[in-house]
C-alpha positions as CSV (number, residue, x, y, z in Angstrom):
1,M,7.9,-17.1,-18.8
2,R,8.4,-15.7,-15.3
3,V,11.4,-13.7,-16.6
4,R,9.2,-12.3,-19.4
5,K,6.5,-11.2,-16.9
6,S,9.0,-9.6,-14.6
7,L,10.3,-7.6,-17.6
8,E,6.8,-6.6,-18.5
9,T,6.3,-5.3,-15.0
10,L,9.5,-3.3,-15.1
11,N,8.6,-1.9,-18.5
12,S,5.2,-0.9,-17.2
13,L,6.8,1.0,-14.3
14,S,9.2,2.6,-16.7
15,S,6.3,3.8,-18.8
16,T,5.1,5.9,-15.9
17,Q,8.5,7.3,-15.0
18,S,8.2,10.1,-17.5
19,L,5.2,11.4,-15.5
20,R,7.4,11.8,-12.3
21,R,9.0,15.0,-11.3
22,T,12.8,15.0,-11.6
23,F,15.0,15.5,-8.6
24,H,17.7,17.7,-9.9
25,S,21.3,17.1,-8.8
26,R,22.8,20.5,-9.8
27,F,22.2,24.0,-8.6
28,P,19.9,25.9,-9.0
29,G,17.5,23.0,-9.9
30,W,18.8,21.1,-6.8
31,L,17.6,23.9,-4.6
32,F,14.1,23.9,-6.0
33,S,13.9,20.0,-5.8
34,K,15.1,20.2,-2.1
35,I,12.5,22.8,-1.3
36,R,9.8,20.6,-2.8
37,W,11.1,17.6,-0.9
38,K,10.8,19.5,2.4
39,L,7.4,20.9,1.6
40,N,6.2,17.4,0.8
41,E,7.4,16.2,4.3
42,W,5.5,19.2,5.7
43,K,2.5,18.2,3.7
44,D,2.3,14.8,5.3
45,R,1.4,16.5,8.6
46,R,-0.9,19.1,7.2
47,L,-3.3,17.4,4.9
48,R,-6.2,19.3,6.5
49,L,-4.9,22.5,5.2
50,L,-4.3,21.1,1.7
51,N,-7.8,19.7,1.8
52,L,-9.3,23.1,2.8
53,L,-7.5,24.6,-0.2
54,G,-8.7,21.8,-2.6
55,I,-5.1,21.0,-3.6
56,R,-4.3,18.4,-6.3
57,L,-2.4,15.4,-4.8
58,T,-0.7,12.7,-6.8
59,V,-0.7,9.2,-5.4
60,I,2.0,7.0,-7.0
61,D,1.5,3.2,-7.3
62,G,5.0,2.4,-6.1
63,F,5.2,-1.3,-6.9
64,G,2.9,-1.4,-10.0
65,A,1.7,-5.1,-9.8
66,L,-2.1,-5.5,-10.3
67,G,-2.7,-6.3,-6.7
68,D,-0.7,-3.3,-5.6
69,T,-2.8,-1.1,-7.9
70,L,-5.9,-2.1,-6.0
71,L,-4.1,-1.5,-2.7
72,T,-3.2,2.0,-4.0
73,A,-6.9,2.6,-4.7
74,T,-7.6,1.6,-1.1
75,V,-5.1,4.1,0.1
76,I,-6.8,6.8,-2.0
77,R,-10.2,5.9,-0.7
78,N,-9.0,6.3,2.9
79,L,-7.5,9.6,2.0
80,K,-10.7,10.9,0.4
81,E,-12.9,9.7,3.3
82,R,-11.0,12.1,5.6
83,H,-10.0,14.8,3.1
84,S,-12.8,14.9,0.5
85,R,-11.7,18.1,-1.1
86,L,-8.4,16.7,-2.2
87,R,-8.2,16.2,-6.0
88,I,-6.4,12.9,-6.6
89,N,-4.2,12.1,-9.6
90,C,-3.0,8.5,-9.6
91,I,0.1,7.4,-11.4
92,T,0.0,3.7,-12.1
93,P,1.0,1.2,-14.8
94,N,-2.5,-0.2,-14.6
95,P,-4.8,2.8,-15.2
96,D,-7.6,0.6,-16.8
97,L,-8.2,-1.1,-13.4
98,L,-9.1,2.3,-11.8
99,R,-10.7,4.1,-14.7
100,I,-14.2,4.5,-13.1
101,D,-13.1,4.8,-9.5
102,P,-15.0,7.9,-8.2
103,N,-12.3,8.7,-5.7
104,I,-9.8,9.5,-8.5
105,E,-10.0,12.7,-10.5
106,S,-7.3,11.9,-13.0
107,L,-5.1,9.0,-14.1
108,N,-1.5,9.3,-15.3
109,E,-1.3,13.0,-15.5
110,P,2.1,14.5,-14.7
111,E,3.0,14.4,-11.0
112,T,1.7,17.4,-9.1
113,Y,3.8,19.5,-6.7
114,F,2.5,17.5,-3.7
115,S,2.6,13.8,-4.0
116,V,2.8,10.6,-2.0
117,M,4.2,7.1,-2.8
118,S,1.9,4.2,-2.0
119,W,4.1,1.2,-1.1
120,Y,5.4,-0.9,1.8
121,I,9.1,-1.3,1.1
122,D,10.0,-1.1,4.8
123,L,7.9,-4.1,5.5
124,R,9.6,-6.1,2.8
125,T,13.1,-5.2,3.9
126,S,12.4,-5.8,7.6
127,R,10.4,-9.0,7.0
128,N,7.6,-7.6,9.2
129,G,4.8,-10.1,9.7
130,S,2.5,-8.1,12.0
131,K,1.8,-4.8,10.1
132,N,-0.8,-4.2,7.4
133,V,0.7,-3.2,4.1
134,L,-1.3,0.1,4.0
135,A,0.0,1.2,7.4
136,P,3.4,2.6,6.2
137,T,1.7,5.0,3.7
138,L,-1.3,6.0,5.7
139,E,0.4,6.4,9.0
140,R,2.9,8.7,7.3
141,L,-0.1,10.8,6.4
142,G,-1.4,10.9,9.9
143,I,-4.1,8.2,9.4
144,Q,-3.7,5.6,12.1
145,D,-7.2,4.1,12.1
146,F,-8.0,3.1,8.5
147,Q,-10.3,0.7,6.6
148,Y,-8.5,-2.2,5.0
149,E,-11.2,-3.1,2.5
150,A,-11.0,-3.0,-1.3
151,E,-13.6,-1.5,-3.7
152,I,-14.0,-2.6,-7.3
153,H,-16.0,-0.4,-9.7
154,L,-17.4,-2.3,-12.7
155,S,-20.0,-1.2,-15.3
156,S,-23.2,-3.0,-15.7
157,E,-22.1,-3.9,-19.2
158,E,-18.9,-5.5,-18.0
159,R,-20.9,-7.6,-15.5
160,A,-23.4,-8.6,-18.2
161,V,-20.7,-9.8,-20.6
162,A,-19.1,-11.9,-17.9
163,N,-22.5,-13.3,-16.9
164,N,-22.9,-14.5,-20.5
165,L,-19.7,-16.5,-20.2
166,M,-21.0,-18.3,-17.2
167,Q,-24.3,-19.4,-18.8
168,G,-25.1,-23.1,-18.5
169,L,-22.7,-23.7,-15.6
170,K,-24.2,-25.3,-12.5
171,H,-24.1,-23.5,-9.2
172,P,-22.2,-22.8,-7.0
173,L,-19.5,-21.2,-9.1
174,V,-16.1,-21.4,-7.6
175,S,-13.2,-19.4,-9.2
176,I,-9.6,-20.4,-8.8
177,N,-6.2,-19.2,-9.8
178,C,-3.1,-21.2,-9.0
179,Q,-0.3,-18.9,-9.9
180,S,1.1,-15.7,-8.5
181,K,4.1,-14.1,-10.1
182,E,6.0,-14.9,-6.9
183,A,6.9,-18.6,-6.7
184,V,6.8,-18.5,-2.8
185,K,3.1,-18.0,-3.0
186,N,2.3,-20.9,-5.3
187,W,0.7,-24.0,-3.8
188,P,2.0,-27.2,-5.6
189,V,0.3,-28.0,-8.8
190,D,-0.2,-31.6,-7.8
191,Y,-2.2,-30.4,-4.8
192,W,-4.3,-28.3,-7.1
193,R,-5.1,-31.3,-9.3
194,E,-6.2,-33.3,-6.3
195,L,-8.3,-30.4,-5.0
196,V,-10.1,-29.8,-8.3
197,A,-10.8,-33.5,-8.7
198,G,-12.4,-33.6,-5.3
199,L,-14.6,-30.6,-6.0
200,A,-15.6,-31.0,-9.6
201,E,-18.8,-33.0,-9.1
202,T,-20.1,-30.5,-6.5
203,C,-19.6,-27.1,-8.1
204,S,-18.5,-25.5,-11.4
205,I,-14.8,-24.5,-11.2
206,V,-13.9,-21.4,-13.2
207,Q,-10.2,-20.9,-13.7
208,L,-8.9,-17.4,-13.9
209,G,-5.5,-15.9,-14.1
210,S,-2.8,-15.7,-16.8
211,D,-1.8,-18.1,-19.5
212,T,0.8,-19.6,-17.1
213,E,-2.0,-21.3,-15.2
214,P,-1.7,-25.2,-15.3
215,L,-4.2,-27.3,-17.1
216,L,-6.4,-29.0,-14.6
217,E,-8.9,-31.8,-15.3
218,G,-12.3,-31.0,-13.8
219,V,-12.3,-27.3,-14.5
220,A,-15.7,-26.4,-16.0
221,L,-14.6,-23.1,-17.6
222,R,-11.0,-22.2,-18.3
223,L,-10.7,-18.4,-18.8
224,A,-7.0,-18.2,-17.8
225,G,-5.1,-16.1,-20.3
226,K,-8.2,-15.1,-22.1
227,L,-9.4,-12.1,-20.1
228,S,-8.1,-8.7,-19.3
229,P,-7.8,-7.9,-15.5
230,R,-11.1,-6.0,-15.6
231,E,-12.8,-8.8,-17.4
232,S,-11.4,-11.3,-14.9
233,L,-12.9,-9.2,-12.1
234,A,-16.3,-9.1,-13.8
235,A,-16.2,-12.9,-14.1
236,L,-15.2,-13.2,-10.5
237,S,-18.2,-11.0,-9.4
238,H,-20.5,-13.9,-10.4
239,C,-18.8,-16.5,-8.3
240,S,-19.8,-17.7,-4.8
241,L,-16.2,-18.3,-3.7
242,H,-12.6,-17.7,-4.9
243,V,-9.7,-19.9,-4.0
244,G,-6.1,-19.0,-4.6
245,P,-2.8,-17.5,-3.4
246,D,-2.3,-14.0,-2.0
247,S,-2.6,-12.2,-5.3
248,F,-4.5,-9.6,-7.4
249,L,-7.7,-11.7,-7.5
250,I,-7.9,-11.9,-3.7
251,H,-7.9,-8.1,-3.4
252,G,-10.4,-8.0,-6.3
253,A,-12.7,-10.5,-4.6
254,N,-12.7,-8.5,-1.4
255,G,-13.8,-5.4,-3.4
256,L,-16.6,-7.5,-5.0
257,K,-17.8,-9.0,-1.7
258,V,-16.8,-12.5,-2.8
259,P,-15.4,-14.6,0.1
260,C,-12.1,-16.4,-0.4
261,V,-10.1,-19.3,0.8
262,V,-6.6,-17.9,0.6
263,I,-3.5,-20.2,0.6
264,F,-1.0,-17.9,2.2
265,G,1.7,-20.3,3.2
266,G,4.3,-18.4,5.2
267,S,6.0,-15.9,2.9
268,R,3.6,-13.1,3.9
269,T,1.1,-13.2,6.7
270,P,-2.7,-12.6,6.9
271,A,-1.7,-9.7,9.2
272,N,0.1,-8.1,6.3
273,L,-2.3,-8.8,3.5
274,G,-5.3,-10.9,4.6
275,Y,-8.9,-9.8,4.8
276,E,-10.7,-10.8,7.9
277,E,-13.8,-11.9,5.9
278,N,-11.7,-14.7,4.3
279,T,-10.5,-18.1,5.4
280,N,-6.7,-17.4,5.5
281,L,-4.6,-20.6,5.5
282,T,-1.1,-20.0,6.8
283,T,1.9,-21.8,8.4
284,S,4.7,-20.3,10.4
285,P,8.0,-22.2,10.0
286,S,11.1,-20.5,11.4
287,C,11.9,-18.8,8.1
288,S,8.4,-17.1,8.0
289,P,7.7,-14.4,6.9
290,C,10.5,-14.4,4.4
291,W,9.1,-11.7,2.1
292,I,11.1,-13.3,-0.7
293,H,10.7,-11.3,-3.9
294,Q,11.8,-12.7,-7.2
295,G,12.5,-9.3,-8.6
296,D,15.3,-9.0,-6.0
297,G,16.8,-12.3,-7.2
298,Q,15.7,-14.1,-4.1
299,T,14.5,-17.8,-4.0
300,C,13.3,-20.2,-1.4
301,D,15.9,-22.8,-0.1
302,Q,13.3,-24.7,2.0
303,D,11.4,-26.3,-1.0
304,L,8.4,-24.2,-0.2
305,R,7.8,-26.1,3.0
306,C,5.3,-23.5,4.2
307,L,3.0,-24.2,1.3
308,R,3.6,-28.0,1.2
309,D,2.5,-28.2,4.8
310,I,-1.0,-26.9,3.9
311,G,-2.6,-30.2,2.8
312,V,-5.4,-30.7,0.3
313,E,-7.7,-32.0,3.0
314,L,-7.4,-28.7,4.9
315,V,-8.2,-26.6,1.8
316,L,-11.1,-28.8,0.8
317,E,-12.7,-28.6,4.3
318,A,-12.3,-24.8,4.2
319,I,-14.1,-24.6,0.8
320,L,-16.9,-26.9,1.8
321,E,-17.4,-24.9,5.0
322,R,-17.6,-21.7,3.1
323,L,-20.1,-23.2,0.6
324,K,-22.0,-24.9,3.4
325,I,-21.7,-28.2,1.6
326,N,-21.9,-31.3,3.9
327,R,-19.0,-33.6,3.4
328,S,-21.3,-36.6,3.2
329,H,-23.0,-35.0,0.1
330,L,-19.6,-34.7,-1.5
331,S,-18.9,-38.4,-0.8
332,A,-22.2,-39.4,-2.2
333,S,-21.4,-37.6,-5.5
């Protein structure tokens, strides 16, 4: 299943490749490509001029995973807050996620003359654990002081449909997802089973995510594998808390002002991807941060120690603290 999902991601990225400008390898096309390359380097330091002229700028979602698409939207918002006249075209394999974002003028139109890649490949290759993932892109564009905060734009109809799904569930509603596409982010399933069993009498647990999510006794509403990404965000918007790994839904929850308990482990750090409004649970073994990425053929040889060291009790306490539920009440239940 993981192999299939990786292929789907690659196919999604390939589907946007036709929108990209070709860098020609032969003269005279090579000369024009080289000039454009140099002008784009020049552009990085002169966005004020491009803004004054109301230039169209393409922002490319470099990695293409769902969470990275939301990060790309955050890059765009920071750009628009400083350069409001720029007209943004975004190239992404997940255009539906951004279709009513007011900061984006067009989605998946051909790459314009001036463009920027939104990604953090340097952090991955250097295993940097101290720098935020938006910094490589925004600092290159002269933006040093930026806002790391997501925004999610849903219609009232989308929220209403999701609300109907939740009818009859007792409050508080706590959403969970257990699986990221990266194995080094996935807390052990037996830990999840114990956690859900300990919470089920106190709140309604709504399970989101893909159809690879494990079956967990005690889940009040299993929506995993049944919703589109936007529908999942709409369901999440009605929850009091979200619990899960560093993944798409964590970024979505931040944009919806839903607090999270995030089980980071040690592959990436809260400094890289965490939101300060959340409870970010992390460990720092000597191999951390490994930035292991399955798409590069990498695997953990430490039996996911960084995740196993985060016990069920620690996560449960963090959830109860967030929900303001006294532990004695849980015991009485």
